[in-house]
PDB file of N, CA, C and O in Angstrom:
ATOM      1  N   MET A   1       5.445  -3.961  17.750  1.00  0.00           N
ATOM      2  CA  MET A   1       3.967  -4.724  18.144  1.00  0.00           C
ATOM      3  C   MET A   1       3.518  -5.429  16.801  1.00  0.00           C
ATOM      4  O   MET A   1       3.985  -5.262  15.674  1.00  0.00           O
ATOM      5  N   GLN A   2       2.548  -6.216  17.188  1.00  0.00           N
ATOM      6  CA  GLN A   2       2.569  -7.113  16.054  1.00  0.00           C
ATOM      7  C   GLN A   2       0.907  -7.654  16.035  1.00  0.00           C
ATOM      8  O   GLN A   2       0.762  -8.620  16.785  1.00  0.00           O
ATOM      9  N   VAL A   3      -0.201  -7.282  15.423  1.00  0.00           N
ATOM     10  CA  VAL A   3      -1.167  -7.967  15.440  1.00  0.00           C
ATOM     11  C   VAL A   3      -1.734  -8.503  14.428  1.00  0.00           C
ATOM     12  O   VAL A   3      -1.039  -8.301  13.433  1.00  0.00           O
ATOM     13  N   THR A   4      -2.966  -9.282  14.116  1.00  0.00           N
ATOM     14  CA  THR A   4      -3.261 -10.249  13.004  1.00  0.00           C
ATOM     15  C   THR A   4      -4.015  -9.185  12.238  1.00  0.00           C
ATOM     16  O   THR A   4      -4.253  -8.114  12.796  1.00  0.00           O
ATOM     17  N   VAL A   5      -4.344  -9.375  11.193  1.00  0.00           N
ATOM     18  CA  VAL A   5      -5.622  -8.702  10.200  1.00  0.00           C
ATOM     19  C   VAL A   5      -6.389  -8.704  10.929  1.00  0.00           C
ATOM     20  O   VAL A   5      -6.501  -7.542  11.319  1.00  0.00           O
ATOM     21  N   VAL A   6      -7.749  -9.952  11.918  1.00  0.00           N
ATOM     22  CA  VAL A   6      -8.730  -9.488  11.906  1.00  0.00           C
ATOM     23  C   VAL A   6      -8.503  -8.495  13.598  1.00  0.00           C
ATOM     24  O   VAL A   6      -9.335  -7.639  13.898  1.00  0.00           O
ATOM     25  N   GLU A   7      -7.515  -8.745  14.352  1.00  0.00           N
ATOM     26  CA  GLU A   7      -6.911  -7.177  15.184  1.00  0.00           C
ATOM     27  C   GLU A   7      -7.187  -5.708  14.718  1.00  0.00           C
ATOM     28  O   GLU A   7      -7.916  -4.780  15.068  1.00  0.00           O
ATOM     29  N   ALA A   8      -6.113  -5.993  13.621  1.00  0.00           N
ATOM     30  CA  ALA A   8      -6.032  -4.376  12.943  1.00  0.00           C
ATOM     31  C   ALA A   8      -7.197  -3.603  12.635  1.00  0.00           C
ATOM     32  O   ALA A   8      -7.339  -2.512  13.188  1.00  0.00           O
ATOM     33  N   LYS A   9      -8.257  -4.132  11.622  1.00  0.00           N
ATOM     34  CA  LYS A   9      -9.352  -4.428  11.296  1.00  0.00           C
ATOM     35  C   LYS A   9     -10.057  -3.643  12.625  1.00  0.00           C
ATOM     36  O   LYS A   9     -10.277  -2.432  12.673  1.00  0.00           O
ATOM     37  N   ARG A  10     -10.414  -4.822  13.899  1.00  0.00           N
ATOM     38  CA  ARG A  10     -11.262  -4.315  14.830  1.00  0.00           C
ATOM     39  C   ARG A  10     -10.055  -3.032  15.828  1.00  0.00           C
ATOM     40  O   ARG A  10     -10.574  -2.263  16.638  1.00  0.00           O
ATOM     41  N   ASP A  11      -8.947  -3.014  15.654  1.00  0.00           N
ATOM     42  CA  ASP A  11      -8.887  -1.979  16.391  1.00  0.00           C
ATOM     43  C   ASP A  11      -8.012  -1.269  15.976  1.00  0.00           C
ATOM     44  O   ASP A  11      -6.966  -1.000  16.565  1.00  0.00           O
ATOM     45  N   PHE A  12      -8.635  -0.589  14.052  1.00  0.00           N
ATOM     46  CA  PHE A  12      -7.553  -0.174  13.450  1.00  0.00           C
ATOM     47  C   PHE A  12      -7.014   1.157  14.126  1.00  0.00           C
ATOM     48  O   PHE A  12      -5.893   1.660  14.048  1.00  0.00           O
ATOM     49  N   SER A  13      -8.344   1.654  14.935  1.00  0.00           N
ATOM     50  CA  SER A  13      -8.364   3.535  15.071  1.00  0.00           C
ATOM     51  C   SER A  13      -7.236   3.246  16.616  1.00  0.00           C
ATOM     52  O   SER A  13      -6.118   3.759  16.591  1.00  0.00           O
ATOM     53  N   LYS A  14      -7.507   2.729  17.388  1.00  0.00           N
ATOM     54  CA  LYS A  14      -6.395   2.273  18.819  1.00  0.00           C
ATOM     55  C   LYS A  14      -4.936   2.469  18.025  1.00  0.00           C
ATOM     56  O   LYS A  14      -4.284   3.465  18.340  1.00  0.00           O
ATOM     57  N   LEU A  15      -4.491   1.732  17.196  1.00  0.00           N
ATOM     58  CA  LEU A  15      -3.819   1.374  16.349  1.00  0.00           C
ATOM     59  C   LEU A  15      -3.066   3.009  16.184  1.00  0.00           C
ATOM     60  O   LEU A  15      -2.159   3.496  16.859  1.00  0.00           O
ATOM     61  N   ILE A  16      -3.618   3.435  15.348  1.00  0.00           N
ATOM     62  CA  ILE A  16      -3.185   4.859  14.481  1.00  0.00           C
ATOM     63  C   ILE A  16      -2.440   6.078  15.549  1.00  0.00           C
ATOM     64  O   ILE A  16      -1.563   6.933  15.428  1.00  0.00           O
ATOM     65  N   ARG A  17      -3.670   5.424  17.010  1.00  0.00           N
ATOM     66  CA  ARG A  17      -3.941   6.450  17.917  1.00  0.00           C
ATOM     67  C   ARG A  17      -2.497   5.644  18.459  1.00  0.00           C
ATOM     68  O   ARG A  17      -2.321   6.497  19.329  1.00  0.00           O
ATOM     69  N   LEU A  18      -1.430   4.793  18.643  1.00  0.00           N
ATOM     70  CA  LEU A  18      -0.658   4.073  19.284  1.00  0.00           C
ATOM     71  C   LEU A  18       0.588   5.097  18.796  1.00  0.00           C
ATOM     72  O   LEU A  18       1.517   5.626  19.406  1.00  0.00           O
ATOM     73  N   LEU A  19       0.153   5.112  17.414  1.00  0.00           N
ATOM     74  CA  LEU A  19       1.451   5.381  16.391  1.00  0.00           C
ATOM     75  C   LEU A  19       1.689   6.667  16.434  1.00  0.00           C
ATOM     76  O   LEU A  19       2.853   7.065  16.371  1.00  0.00           O
ATOM     77  N   GLU A  20       0.398   7.736  16.576  1.00  0.00           N
ATOM     78  CA  GLU A  20       0.343   9.597  16.822  1.00  0.00           C
ATOM     79  C   GLU A  20       1.351   9.537  18.220  1.00  0.00           C
ATOM     80  O   GLU A  20       2.564   9.470  18.018  1.00  0.00           O
ATOM     81  N   THR A  21       0.944   9.556  19.363  1.00  0.00           N
ATOM     82  CA  THR A  21       1.178   9.013  20.561  1.00  0.00           C
ATOM     83  C   THR A  21       2.429   9.018  20.678  1.00  0.00           C
ATOM     84  O   THR A  21       2.903   9.602  21.652  1.00  0.00           O
ATOM     85  N   GLY A  22       3.583   8.165  19.421  1.00  0.00           N
ATOM     86  CA  GLY A  22       4.422   7.409  20.113  1.00  0.00           C
ATOM     87  C   GLY A  22       4.619   6.135  21.346  1.00  0.00           C
ATOM     88  O   GLY A  22       5.586   5.966  22.088  1.00  0.00           O
ATOM     89  N   LYS A  23       3.371   5.355  21.259  1.00  0.00           N
ATOM     90  CA  LYS A  23       3.763   4.663  22.068  1.00  0.00           C
ATOM     91  C   LYS A  23       4.067   3.180  21.539  1.00  0.00           C
ATOM     92  O   LYS A  23       4.228   2.238  22.314  1.00  0.00           O
ATOM     93  N   GLU A  24       4.136   3.055  20.041  1.00  0.00           N
ATOM     94  CA  GLU A  24       4.547   2.472  19.420  1.00  0.00           C
ATOM     95  C   GLU A  24       4.985   2.915  17.758  1.00  0.00           C
ATOM     96  O   GLU A  24       4.248   3.262  16.835  1.00  0.00           O
ATOM     97  N   GLU A  25       6.438   2.754  17.802  1.00  0.00           N
ATOM     98  CA  GLU A  25       6.764   2.935  16.226  1.00  0.00           C
ATOM     99  C   GLU A  25       6.185   2.281  14.996  1.00  0.00           C
ATOM    100  O   GLU A  25       6.282   2.910  13.943  1.00  0.00           O
ATOM    101  N   SER A  26       5.781   1.472  14.993  1.00  0.00           N
ATOM    102  CA  SER A  26       4.998   0.506  14.093  1.00  0.00           C
ATOM    103  C   SER A  26       4.851  -0.238  13.799  1.00  0.00           C
ATOM    104  O   SER A  26       5.801  -0.988  13.578  1.00  0.00           O
ATOM    105  N   ILE A  27       3.253  -0.724  13.505  1.00  0.00           N
ATOM    106  CA  ILE A  27       3.035  -1.824  13.695  1.00  0.00           C
ATOM    107  C   ILE A  27       2.964  -2.814  13.015  1.00  0.00           C
ATOM    108  O   ILE A  27       2.516  -2.411  11.942  1.00  0.00           O
ATOM    109  N   THR A  28       3.199  -4.388  12.922  1.00  0.00           N
ATOM    110  CA  THR A  28       2.637  -5.019  11.849  1.00  0.00           C
ATOM    111  C   THR A  28       2.129  -5.934  11.824  1.00  0.00           C
ATOM    112  O   THR A  28       2.361  -6.786  12.682  1.00  0.00           O
ATOM    113  N   VAL A  29       1.062  -6.169  10.649  1.00  0.00           N
ATOM    114  CA  VAL A  29      -0.080  -7.017  10.840  1.00  0.00           C
ATOM    115  C   VAL A  29       0.570  -8.099   9.867  1.00  0.00           C
ATOM    116  O   VAL A  29       1.479  -7.995   9.043  1.00  0.00           O
ATOM    117  N   SER A  30      -0.266  -9.230  10.279  1.00  0.00           N
ATOM    118  CA  SER A  30       0.391 -10.427  10.160  1.00  0.00           C
ATOM    119  C   SER A  30      -0.705 -11.582   9.796  1.00  0.00           C
ATOM    120  O   SER A  30      -1.458 -11.875  10.724  1.00  0.00           O
ATOM    121  N   ARG A  31      -0.841 -12.093   8.883  1.00  0.00           N
ATOM    122  CA  ARG A  31      -1.722 -13.143   8.742  1.00  0.00           C
ATOM    123  C   ARG A  31      -1.321 -14.891   8.270  1.00  0.00           C
ATOM    124  O   ARG A  31      -0.779 -15.257   7.226  1.00  0.00           O
ATOM    125  N   SER A  32      -1.745 -15.653   9.300  1.00  0.00           N
ATOM    126  CA  SER A  32      -0.777 -16.974   9.779  1.00  0.00           C
ATOM    127  C   SER A  32      -0.026 -17.451  10.090  1.00  0.00           C
ATOM    128  O   SER A  32       0.583 -18.471   9.770  1.00  0.00           O
ATOM    129  N   GLY A  33       0.076 -16.179  11.343  1.00  0.00           N
ATOM    130  CA  GLY A  33       1.319 -16.224  11.988  1.00  0.00           C
ATOM    131  C   GLY A  33       2.483 -15.058  10.849  1.00  0.00           C
ATOM    132  O   GLY A  33       3.446 -14.405  11.249  1.00  0.00           O
ATOM    133  N   LYS A  34       2.095 -15.117   9.815  1.00  0.00           N
ATOM    134  CA  LYS A  34       3.627 -14.377   8.583  1.00  0.00           C
ATOM    135  C   LYS A  34       3.205 -12.573   8.021  1.00  0.00           C
ATOM    136  O   LYS A  34       2.199 -12.123   7.472  1.00  0.00           O
ATOM    137  N   PRO A  35       4.359 -11.986   8.424  1.00  0.00           N
ATOM    138  CA  PRO A  35       4.130 -10.493   8.805  1.00  0.00           C
ATOM    139  C   PRO A  35       3.862 -10.253   7.354  1.00  0.00           C
ATOM    140  O   PRO A  35       4.372 -10.900   6.438  1.00  0.00           O
ATOM    141  N   ILE A  36       2.731  -8.935   7.183  1.00  0.00           N
ATOM    142  CA  ILE A  36       2.603  -9.303   6.056  1.00  0.00           C
ATOM    143  C   ILE A  36       2.440  -7.199   5.374  1.00  0.00           C
ATOM    144  O   ILE A  36       2.919  -6.652   4.380  1.00  0.00           O
ATOM    145  N   VAL A  37       1.712  -6.750   6.315  1.00  0.00           N
ATOM    146  CA  VAL A  37       2.000  -5.267   6.169  1.00  0.00           C
ATOM    147  C   VAL A  37       2.636  -4.371   7.263  1.00  0.00           C
ATOM    148  O   VAL A  37       1.968  -4.604   8.270  1.00  0.00           O
ATOM    149  N   LYS A  38       3.649  -3.410   7.586  1.00  0.00           N
ATOM    150  CA  LYS A  38       3.922  -3.206   8.628  1.00  0.00           C
ATOM    151  C   LYS A  38       3.139  -0.648   8.369  1.00  0.00           C
ATOM    152  O   LYS A  38       3.269   0.180   7.468  1.00  0.00           O
ATOM    153  N   ILE A  39       2.607  -0.633   9.493  1.00  0.00           N
ATOM    154  CA  ILE A  39       2.126   0.490   9.998  1.00  0.00           C
ATOM    155  C   ILE A  39       2.580   1.232  10.446  1.00  0.00           C
ATOM    156  O   ILE A  39       2.637   1.269  11.675  1.00  0.00           O
ATOM    157  N   THR A  40       3.358   2.592   9.340  1.00  0.00           N
ATOM    158  CA  THR A  40       3.944   3.585  10.472  1.00  0.00           C
ATOM    159  C   THR A  40       3.576   5.057   9.605  1.00  0.00           C
ATOM    160  O   THR A  40       3.125   5.433   8.524  1.00  0.00           O
ATOM    161  N   LEU A  41       4.155   5.628  11.012  1.00  0.00           N
ATOM    162  CA  LEU A  41       3.909   7.098  10.397  1.00  0.00           C
ATOM    163  C   LEU A  41       3.770   7.838   9.221  1.00  0.00           C
ATOM    164  O   LEU A  41       4.994   7.877   9.097  1.00  0.00           O
ATOM    165  N   THR A  42       3.400   8.427   8.298  1.00  0.00           N
ATOM    166  CA  THR A  42       3.785   9.613   7.312  1.00  0.00           C
ATOM    167  C   THR A  42       4.739  10.305   7.399  1.00  0.00           C
ATOM    168  O   THR A  42       4.622  10.977   8.424  1.00  0.00           O
ATOM    169  N   GLU A  43       5.842  10.574   6.771  1.00  0.00           N
ATOM    170  CA  GLU A  43       6.835  12.061   7.526  1.00  0.00           C
ATOM    171  C   GLU A  43       5.749  13.132   6.744  1.00  0.00           C
ATOM    172  O   GLU A  43       5.264  12.460   5.833  1.00  0.00           O
ATOM    173  N   GLU A  44       5.214  14.377   6.708  1.00  0.00           N
ATOM    174  CA  GLU A  44       4.774  15.491   6.293  1.00  0.00           C
ATOM    175  C   GLU A  44       5.616  16.106   5.438  1.00  0.00           C
ATOM    176  O   GLU A  44       6.694  16.212   6.021  1.00  0.00           O
ATOM    177  N   VAL A  45       5.692  16.672   4.104  1.00  0.00           N
ATOM    178  CA  VAL A  45       6.316  16.840   3.671  1.00  0.00           C
ATOM    179  C   VAL A  45       5.923  19.031   3.425  1.00  0.00           C
ATOM    180  O   VAL A  45       4.918  19.368   2.799  1.00  0.00           O
ATOM    181  N   PRO A  46       6.579  19.765   3.831  1.00  0.00           N
ATOM    182  CA  PRO A  46       6.186  20.619   3.962  1.00  0.00           C
ATOM    183  C   PRO A  46       5.861  21.211   2.537  1.00  0.00           C
ATOM    184  O   PRO A  46       6.675  20.849   1.687  1.00  0.00           O
ATOM    185  N   VAL A  47       4.602  22.249   1.964  1.00  0.00           N
ATOM    186  CA  VAL A  47       5.068  22.570   0.357  1.00  0.00           C
ATOM    187  C   VAL A  47       5.753  22.894   0.247  1.00  0.00           C
ATOM    188  O   VAL A  47       6.123  22.404  -0.819  1.00  0.00           O
ATOM    189  N   SER A  48       6.811  23.821   0.725  1.00  0.00           N
ATOM    190  CA  SER A  48       8.028  24.860   0.351  1.00  0.00           C
ATOM    191  C   SER A  48       9.077  23.393   0.005  1.00  0.00           C
ATOM    192  O   SER A  48      10.041  24.083  -0.326  1.00  0.00           O
ATOM    193  N   LYS A  49       9.361  22.613  -0.087  1.00  0.00           N
ATOM    194  CA  LYS A  49      10.152  21.825  -0.316  1.00  0.00           C
ATOM    195  C   LYS A  49       9.527  20.990  -1.475  1.00  0.00           C
ATOM    196  O   LYS A  49      10.452  20.645  -2.210  1.00  0.00           O
ATOM    197  N   ARG A  50       8.267  20.501  -1.961  1.00  0.00           N
ATOM    198  CA  ARG A  50       7.868  19.666  -2.927  1.00  0.00           C
ATOM    199  C   ARG A  50       7.780  20.641  -4.177  1.00  0.00           C
ATOM    200  O   ARG A  50       8.085  20.248  -5.303  1.00  0.00           O
ATOM    201  N   ILE A  51       7.312  22.038  -3.900  1.00  0.00           N
ATOM    202  CA  ILE A  51       7.374  23.308  -4.961  1.00  0.00           C
ATOM    203  C   ILE A  51       8.540  23.275  -5.782  1.00  0.00           C
ATOM    204  O   ILE A  51       9.438  23.342  -4.942  1.00  0.00           O
ATOM    205  N   GLY A  52       9.047  23.216  -6.824  1.00  0.00           N
ATOM    206  CA  GLY A  52      10.413  23.330  -7.250  1.00  0.00           C
ATOM    207  C   GLY A  52      11.105  22.215  -7.549  1.00  0.00           C
ATOM    208  O   GLY A  52      12.178  22.326  -8.142  1.00  0.00           O
ATOM    209  N   ILE A  53      10.598  20.947  -7.185  1.00  0.00           N
ATOM    210  CA  ILE A  53      11.332  20.345  -6.696  1.00  0.00           C
ATOM    211  C   ILE A  53      12.453  19.094  -7.747  1.00  0.00           C
ATOM    212  O   ILE A  53      13.499  18.479  -7.539  1.00  0.00           O
ATOM    213  N   ALA A  54      11.575  19.216  -8.773  1.00  0.00           N
ATOM    214  CA  ALA A  54      12.233  18.913 -10.331  1.00  0.00           C
ATOM    215  C   ALA A  54      12.944  20.077 -10.843  1.00  0.00           C
ATOM    216  O   ALA A  54      13.665  19.789 -11.798  1.00  0.00           O
ATOM    217  N   LYS A  55      12.963  21.380 -10.481  1.00  0.00           N
ATOM    218  CA  LYS A  55      14.021  22.511 -10.999  1.00  0.00           C
ATOM    219  C   LYS A  55      15.498  22.311 -11.399  1.00  0.00           C
ATOM    220  O   LYS A  55      16.435  21.951 -10.686  1.00  0.00           O
ATOM    221  N   GLY A  56      15.483  22.651 -12.789  1.00  0.00           N
ATOM    222  CA  GLY A  56      16.584  21.598 -13.409  1.00  0.00           C
ATOM    223  C   GLY A  56      17.117  20.761 -14.004  1.00  0.00           C
ATOM    224  O   GLY A  56      18.195  20.714 -14.597  1.00  0.00           O
ATOM    225  N   LYS A  57      15.932  19.715 -13.757  1.00  0.00           N
ATOM    226  CA  LYS A  57      16.121  18.271 -13.823  1.00  0.00           C
ATOM    227  C   LYS A  57      15.895  17.574 -15.241  1.00  0.00           C
ATOM    228  O   LYS A  57      16.330  16.515 -15.694  1.00  0.00           O
ATOM    229  N   PHE A  58      14.905  18.728 -15.875  1.00  0.00           N
ATOM    230  CA  PHE A  58      13.475  18.666 -16.938  1.00  0.00           C
ATOM    231  C   PHE A  58      13.866  19.787 -17.755  1.00  0.00           C
ATOM    232  O   PHE A  58      14.121  20.832 -17.156  1.00  0.00           O
ATOM    233  N   LYS A  59      13.962  19.765 -19.039  1.00  0.00           N
ATOM    234  CA  LYS A  59      14.244  20.712 -20.148  1.00  0.00           C
ATOM    235  C   LYS A  59      13.260  20.160 -21.150  1.00  0.00           C
ATOM    236  O   LYS A  59      13.096  19.007 -21.549  1.00  0.00           O
ATOM    237  N   ALA A  60      12.587  21.405 -21.480  1.00  0.00           N
ATOM    238  CA  ALA A  60      12.008  21.251 -22.150  1.00  0.00           C
ATOM    239  C   ALA A  60      12.096  21.614 -23.452  1.00  0.00           C
ATOM    240  O   ALA A  60      12.485  22.753 -23.712  1.00  0.00           O
ATOM    241  N   PRO A  61      11.773  20.766 -24.428  1.00  0.00           N
ATOM    242  CA  PRO A  61      11.982  21.299 -25.757  1.00  0.00           C
ATOM    243  C   PRO A  61      11.829  22.258 -26.392  1.00  0.00           C
ATOM    244  O   PRO A  61      10.940  22.922 -25.859  1.00  0.00           O
ATOM    245  N   ALA A  62      12.287  22.840 -27.464  1.00  0.00           N
ATOM    246  CA  ALA A  62      11.652  24.335 -27.656  1.00  0.00           C
ATOM    247  C   ALA A  62      10.127  24.289 -28.812  1.00  0.00           C
ATOM    248  O   ALA A  62       9.218  25.118 -28.836  1.00  0.00           O
ATOM    249  N   ASP A  63      10.206  23.615 -29.277  1.00  0.00           N
ATOM    250  CA  ASP A  63       8.551  23.222 -29.628  1.00  0.00           C
ATOM    251  C   ASP A  63       7.587  22.157 -29.026  1.00  0.00           C
ATOM    252  O   ASP A  63       6.796  21.382 -29.564  1.00  0.00           O
ATOM    253  N   PHE A  64       8.007  22.440 -27.394  1.00  0.00           N
ATOM    254  CA  PHE A  64       7.211  21.764 -26.755  1.00  0.00           C
ATOM    255  C   PHE A  64       5.555  22.158 -26.447  1.00  0.00           C
ATOM    256  O   PHE A  64       4.784  21.365 -25.905  1.00  0.00           O
ATOM    257  N   ASP A  65       5.200  23.430 -26.865  1.00  0.00           N
ATOM    258  CA  ASP A  65       3.910  24.362 -27.115  1.00  0.00           C
ATOM    259  C   ASP A  65       2.871  23.941 -28.395  1.00  0.00           C
ATOM    260  O   ASP A  65       1.659  24.069 -28.565  1.00  0.00           O
ATOM    261  N   ALA A  66       4.352  23.180 -29.480  1.00  0.00           N
ATOM    262  CA  ALA A  66       3.802  22.963 -31.127  1.00  0.00           C
ATOM    263  C   ALA A  66       2.375  22.674 -31.717  1.00  0.00           C
ATOM    264  O   ALA A  66       1.938  23.040 -32.808  1.00  0.00           O
ATOM    265  N   ASN A  67       1.833  22.033 -30.874  1.00  0.00           N
ATOM    266  CA  ASN A  67       0.993  21.033 -30.977  1.00  0.00           C
ATOM    267  C   ASN A  67      -0.593  21.492 -30.199  1.00  0.00           C
ATOM    268  O   ASN A  67      -1.692  21.109 -30.600  1.00  0.00           O
ATOM    269  N   ASN A  68      -0.373  22.282 -29.162  1.00  0.00           N
ATOM    270  CA  ASN A  68      -1.253  23.043 -27.951  1.00  0.00           C
ATOM    271  C   ASN A  68      -3.078  23.033 -28.624  1.00  0.00           C
ATOM    272  O   ASN A  68      -4.055  22.657 -27.976  1.00  0.00           O
ATOM    273  N   ASP A  69      -3.089  23.521 -29.958  1.00  0.00           N
ATOM    274  CA  ASP A  69      -4.173  23.003 -31.043  1.00  0.00           C
ATOM    275  C   ASP A  69      -4.946  22.208 -30.867  1.00  0.00           C
ATOM    276  O   ASP A  69      -6.027  22.214 -30.279  1.00  0.00           O
ATOM    277  N   GLU A  70      -4.103  21.078 -31.671  1.00  0.00           N
ATOM    278  CA  GLU A  70      -4.586  19.608 -31.838  1.00  0.00           C
ATOM    279  C   GLU A  70      -5.008  19.299 -30.340  1.00  0.00           C
ATOM    280  O   GLU A  70      -6.177  18.977 -30.132  1.00  0.00           O
ATOM    281  N   VAL A  71      -4.198  19.374 -29.392  1.00  0.00           N
ATOM    282  CA  VAL A  71      -4.209  18.358 -28.446  1.00  0.00           C
ATOM    283  C   VAL A  71      -5.617  19.723 -27.851  1.00  0.00           C
ATOM    284  O   VAL A  71      -6.220  19.243 -26.890  1.00  0.00           O
ATOM    285  N   TYR A  72      -5.907  20.492 -28.051  1.00  0.00           N
ATOM    286  CA  TYR A  72      -6.695  21.195 -27.042  1.00  0.00           C
ATOM    287  C   TYR A  72      -7.947  20.249 -28.320  1.00  0.00           C
ATOM    288  O   TYR A  72      -8.965  19.717 -27.876  1.00  0.00           O
ATOM    289  N   LYS A  73      -7.710  20.222 -29.369  1.00  0.00           N
ATOM    290  CA  LYS A  73      -8.756  19.798 -30.075  1.00  0.00           C
ATOM    291  C   LYS A  73      -9.524  18.438 -29.855  1.00  0.00           C
ATOM    292  O   LYS A  73     -10.735  18.293 -29.694  1.00  0.00           O
ATOM    293  N   MET A  74      -8.139  17.085 -29.900  1.00  0.00           N
ATOM    294  CA  MET A  74      -8.585  16.316 -28.973  1.00  0.00           C
ATOM    295  C   MET A  74      -9.255  15.719 -28.316  1.00  0.00           C
ATOM    296  O   MET A  74      -9.922  14.720 -28.587  1.00  0.00           O
ATOM    297  N   LEU A  75      -9.062  16.704 -26.654  1.00  0.00           N
ATOM    298  CA  LEU A  75      -9.985  16.801 -25.811  1.00  0.00           C
ATOM    299  C   LEU A  75     -10.966  17.457 -25.885  1.00  0.00           C
ATOM    300  O   LEU A  75     -11.936  16.960 -25.313  1.00  0.00           O
ATOM    301  N   THR A  76     -11.118  18.373 -26.355  1.00  0.00           N
ATOM    302  CA  THR A  76     -12.254  18.923 -26.011  1.00  0.00           C
ATOM    303  C   THR A  76     -13.119  19.031 -27.797  1.00  0.00           C
ATOM    304  O   THR A  76     -14.274  19.450 -27.705  1.00  0.00           O
ATOM    305  N   GLY A  77     -12.760  18.777 -28.944  1.00  0.00           N
ATOM    306  CA  GLY A  77     -13.368  18.516 -29.954  1.00  0.00           C
ATOM    307  C   GLY A  77     -13.634  20.265 -30.731  1.00  0.00           C
ATOM    308  O   GLY A  77     -14.003  20.463 -31.889  1.00  0.00           O
ATOM    309  N   GLU A  78     -13.388  21.088 -29.926  1.00  0.00           N
ATOM    310  CA  GLU A  78     -13.090  22.003 -30.216  1.00  0.00           C
ATOM    311  C   GLU A  78     -11.616  22.765 -30.614  1.00  0.00           C
ATOM    312  O   GLU A  78     -10.584  22.513 -29.991  1.00  0.00           O
ATOM    313  N   SER A  79     -11.675  23.795 -31.813  1.00  0.00           N
ATOM    314  CA  SER A  79     -10.203  24.830 -32.022  1.00  0.00           C
ATOM    315  C   SER A  79     -10.519  25.503 -31.225  1.00  0.00           C
ATOM    316  O   SER A  79     -11.595  25.695 -30.657  1.00  0.00           O
ATOM    317  N   LEU A  80      -9.358  25.993 -31.125  1.00  0.00           N
ATOM    318  CA  LEU A  80      -8.812  27.272 -30.156  1.00  0.00           C
ATOM    319  C   LEU A  80      -8.846  28.861 -30.908  1.00  0.00           C
ATOM    320  O   LEU A  80      -8.469  29.850 -30.279  1.00  0.00           O
TER     321      LEU A  80
END
């Protein structure tokens, strides 16, 4: 399905409903006959698949916490 920017503004809720109900897989918004944006449903990622996603991909240096006092003072103006 393709709509103009004006139609998309006017009928945004209706377009979202078409996607949610599965009547449309995607909606293309065009300006002057040229497609500029495609609207699709987003896939919700379960929290369990987000937590720990970077595990093992980053290693903190041994002195990672070495400057905590200095950083705290810069951010708050106070010492720990």
